[in-house]
C-alpha positions as CSV (number, residue, x, y, z in Angstrom):
1,M,-5.7,-40.8,116.4
2,V,-2.1,-40.9,117.7
3,R,-1.7,-38.9,121.0
4,L,1.9,-39.8,121.8
5,V,4.9,-40.3,119.5
6,L,8.0,-41.9,121.1
7,F,11.3,-41.7,119.3
8,D,14.4,-43.9,119.7
9,I,17.6,-41.8,119.6
10,D,20.7,-43.5,118.1
11,G,20.1,-44.5,114.5
12,T,16.7,-42.9,114.4
13,L,17.1,-39.2,115.3
14,I,20.8,-38.8,115.2
15,H,24.2,-40.5,114.6
16,T,27.1,-39.5,116.8
17,G,30.0,-40.5,114.6
18,G,30.9,-43.3,117.0
19,A,31.1,-41.0,120.0
20,G,28.8,-43.2,122.2
21,V,30.7,-46.4,121.5
22,M,34.0,-44.7,122.0
23,A,32.8,-43.1,125.3
24,F,32.0,-46.6,126.6
25,G,35.5,-47.8,125.8
26,R,37.2,-44.7,127.3
27,A,35.1,-44.9,130.5
28,F,35.9,-48.5,131.0
29,E,39.6,-47.9,130.5
30,T,39.6,-44.8,132.7
31,E,37.8,-46.5,135.6
32,F,39.0,-50.1,135.4
33,R,42.2,-50.0,133.3
34,I,40.9,-52.3,130.7
35,V,41.7,-51.3,127.1
36,N,39.3,-51.9,124.2
37,G,36.6,-53.2,126.6
38,A,33.8,-52.5,124.2
39,A,35.5,-54.1,121.2
40,R,33.4,-57.3,121.0
41,I,30.1,-55.8,122.2
42,K,27.0,-55.2,120.1
43,F,25.4,-51.9,120.8
44,S,22.5,-51.7,118.3
45,G,19.0,-51.5,119.9
46,R,20.3,-52.3,123.4
47,T,20.2,-50.5,126.7
48,D,23.3,-48.7,128.1
49,T,22.9,-50.6,131.4
50,G,22.7,-53.9,129.7
51,I,25.7,-53.2,127.5
52,A,27.7,-52.1,130.6
53,R,26.7,-55.2,132.5
54,E,27.9,-57.4,129.6
55,M,31.2,-55.5,129.4
56,F,31.7,-55.9,133.2
57,L,31.0,-59.7,133.1
58,Q,33.1,-60.3,130.0
59,H,36.1,-58.7,131.7
60,G,35.7,-60.0,135.2
61,V,34.5,-56.7,136.8
62,E,31.8,-56.9,139.4
63,P,28.7,-55.2,138.0
64,S,27.9,-53.7,141.4
65,R,25.9,-50.5,141.9
66,E,29.0,-48.6,142.8
67,N,31.0,-49.8,139.8
68,L,28.1,-49.0,137.5
69,R,27.9,-45.5,139.0
70,R,31.6,-45.0,138.5
71,F,31.4,-46.2,135.0
72,F,28.5,-44.0,134.0
73,D,29.9,-40.9,135.7
74,S,33.0,-41.3,133.5
75,Y,30.9,-42.2,130.4
76,V,28.9,-39.0,130.4
77,F,32.2,-37.0,130.8
78,W,33.7,-38.8,127.8
79,L,30.5,-38.6,125.8
80,D,30.2,-34.8,126.2
81,Y,33.9,-34.4,125.1
82,L,33.8,-36.9,122.2
83,L,30.7,-35.4,120.6
84,T,32.8,-32.3,119.9
85,Q,35.5,-34.4,118.3
86,T,33.4,-36.6,116.0
87,R,31.2,-35.9,113.0
88,G,27.6,-36.7,113.8
89,G,24.4,-35.3,112.7
90,V,20.6,-35.3,112.6
91,F,19.1,-37.7,110.1
92,A,17.3,-36.5,107.0
93,G,13.7,-35.7,107.6
94,V,13.8,-35.5,111.4
95,W,13.3,-31.8,111.8
96,E,10.7,-31.7,109.1
97,F,8.7,-34.6,110.6
98,I,8.8,-33.0,114.0
99,H,7.5,-29.7,112.6
100,Q,4.7,-31.7,110.9
101,L,3.8,-33.3,114.2
102,H,3.5,-29.8,115.8
103,A,1.4,-28.6,112.8
104,L,-1.3,-31.3,113.1
105,P,-4.8,-30.1,114.1
106,Q,-4.4,-32.1,117.4
107,P,-0.6,-32.3,117.9
108,P,0.5,-35.4,119.8
109,A,2.8,-35.3,122.8
110,I,6.4,-36.1,121.7
111,G,8.7,-38.3,123.9
112,L,11.6,-40.6,124.0
113,L,11.8,-44.4,124.2
114,T,15.5,-45.1,124.4
115,G,18.1,-47.4,125.7
116,N,20.3,-44.5,126.7
117,I,20.6,-43.4,130.3
118,R,18.8,-40.2,130.7
119,L,21.9,-37.9,131.1
120,G,23.5,-39.6,128.1
121,A,20.3,-38.9,126.0
122,E,20.3,-35.3,127.2
123,I,23.9,-34.8,126.3
124,K,23.5,-36.2,122.8
125,L,20.3,-34.4,122.0
126,R,21.4,-31.0,123.5
127,H,24.5,-31.3,121.3
128,F,22.2,-31.4,118.2
129,E,19.7,-28.9,119.7
130,L,16.9,-31.5,119.9
131,W,16.5,-32.0,123.7
132,E,13.9,-29.3,124.4
133,I,11.5,-30.8,121.9
134,F,10.7,-33.8,124.1
135,Q,8.0,-33.6,126.7
136,T,8.4,-37.0,128.3
137,G,10.4,-40.3,128.0
138,A,11.8,-43.4,129.5
139,F,15.4,-44.4,129.7
140,A,17.9,-47.1,130.7
141,D,18.0,-45.7,134.2
142,D,14.4,-46.7,134.6
143,Q,14.8,-50.3,133.6
144,E,17.4,-52.5,131.9
145,D,14.9,-54.4,129.8
146,R,13.7,-52.4,126.8
147,N,10.2,-53.7,126.9
148,Q,9.8,-52.4,130.4
149,I,11.2,-49.1,129.3
150,A,8.4,-49.0,126.7
151,A,5.8,-49.7,129.4
152,I,7.2,-46.8,131.5
153,A,7.1,-44.5,128.5
154,R,3.5,-45.4,127.9
155,Q,2.7,-44.8,131.6
156,R,4.4,-41.4,131.7
157,G,2.7,-40.4,128.5
158,S,-0.6,-41.3,130.0
159,L,0.1,-39.1,133.0
160,L,1.2,-36.2,130.9
161,L,-2.0,-36.4,128.8
162,N,-4.3,-37.1,131.8
163,G,-5.7,-40.3,130.6
164,S,-4.8,-43.9,130.0
165,L,-3.4,-44.3,126.5
166,R,-4.5,-47.3,124.3
167,G,-1.9,-48.9,122.2
168,E,-3.2,-47.5,118.9
169,Q,-2.9,-44.0,120.3
170,I,0.9,-44.4,120.6
171,L,3.4,-44.4,117.7
172,V,7.0,-45.6,118.2
173,I,9.7,-44.6,115.7
174,G,12.9,-46.7,115.7
175,D,15.5,-48.4,113.6
176,T,16.1,-51.8,115.0
177,P,14.2,-55.1,115.6
178,R,14.3,-54.4,119.3
179,D,12.5,-51.1,118.7
180,I,9.7,-53.0,116.9
181,Q,9.5,-55.6,119.6
182,C,9.2,-53.1,122.4
183,A,6.5,-51.2,120.4
184,R,4.6,-54.4,120.1
185,H,5.0,-55.0,123.9
186,I,2.8,-52.0,124.5
187,A,0.6,-52.7,121.4
188,A,1.7,-49.4,119.8
189,K,1.9,-48.5,116.1
190,M,5.4,-48.9,114.7
191,L,7.3,-46.8,112.1
192,A,10.7,-48.3,111.3
193,V,13.5,-46.5,109.5
194,T,16.6,-47.9,108.0
195,T,18.9,-45.0,109.0
196,G,20.5,-46.9,111.8
197,G,22.0,-49.7,109.6
198,A,19.5,-52.5,109.9
199,K,18.5,-53.8,106.5
200,S,15.0,-53.3,105.2
201,E,14.7,-57.1,104.8
202,E,15.6,-57.7,108.5
203,L,13.1,-55.1,109.7
204,K,10.3,-56.5,107.5
205,E,10.5,-59.8,109.4
206,Y,9.2,-58.0,112.5
207,R,6.2,-56.5,110.7
208,P,6.4,-52.8,111.5
209,D,3.3,-50.8,110.4
210,W,5.4,-48.6,108.2
211,L,9.0,-49.1,106.9
212,V,10.8,-46.3,105.2
213,E,14.4,-45.4,104.3
214,D,14.2,-42.2,106.3
215,L,11.6,-39.7,107.6
216,T,11.6,-37.7,104.3
217,K,9.6,-40.6,102.8
218,L,6.3,-40.0,104.5
219,K,4.4,-37.2,106.3
220,A,3.3,-37.1,109.9
221,E,-0.4,-37.0,109.0
222,E,0.0,-40.4,107.2
223,V,0.9,-42.2,110.5
224,C,-0.9,-40.1,113.1
225,S,-4.5,-40.1,111.8
């Protein structure tokens, strides 16, 4: 039985209408006077800290702790603003699936496993009235490597539930090959969705336990028993 469900955010729970990517560009321009700094960067499935580090190195900016702090302080300001200017939303089936989790005879704990920094995750999810649902999580502030973020999410879930969780007691829900890989790193079950843009054929190559178009296509009891 699944005791902990860990959700990715972007492309899985919500889409921000490009606010996150734009906030990266605006923050880089604001702090380091470099225009279109995020133009050639791939964001999907990656950590905020890893993306920022690549931007810095690509444009000759020292990825020091102070520069990263400056960047992310500016990023969260722009993110909060741009979310009000773009058309984002919660993906089909998300609210219903969460309600189904709560209605299970033994409801699992619900957490986050995300490449967002914690404050960025909170800003995004509060905007869509989802933040208060999550009891635990791990973020890009914790580790830059997504597999290590997964390990931290598992550890925090175990502490929350007062017992060491086995892999089969954890379900990860995500939309990219990297989500599948980090689920496998902690031996968790994996539910992949195609809401984030990755093609079904691409995700199939990584052998998720379930693969659906969106969360309307199955019920929580089907993956949590």
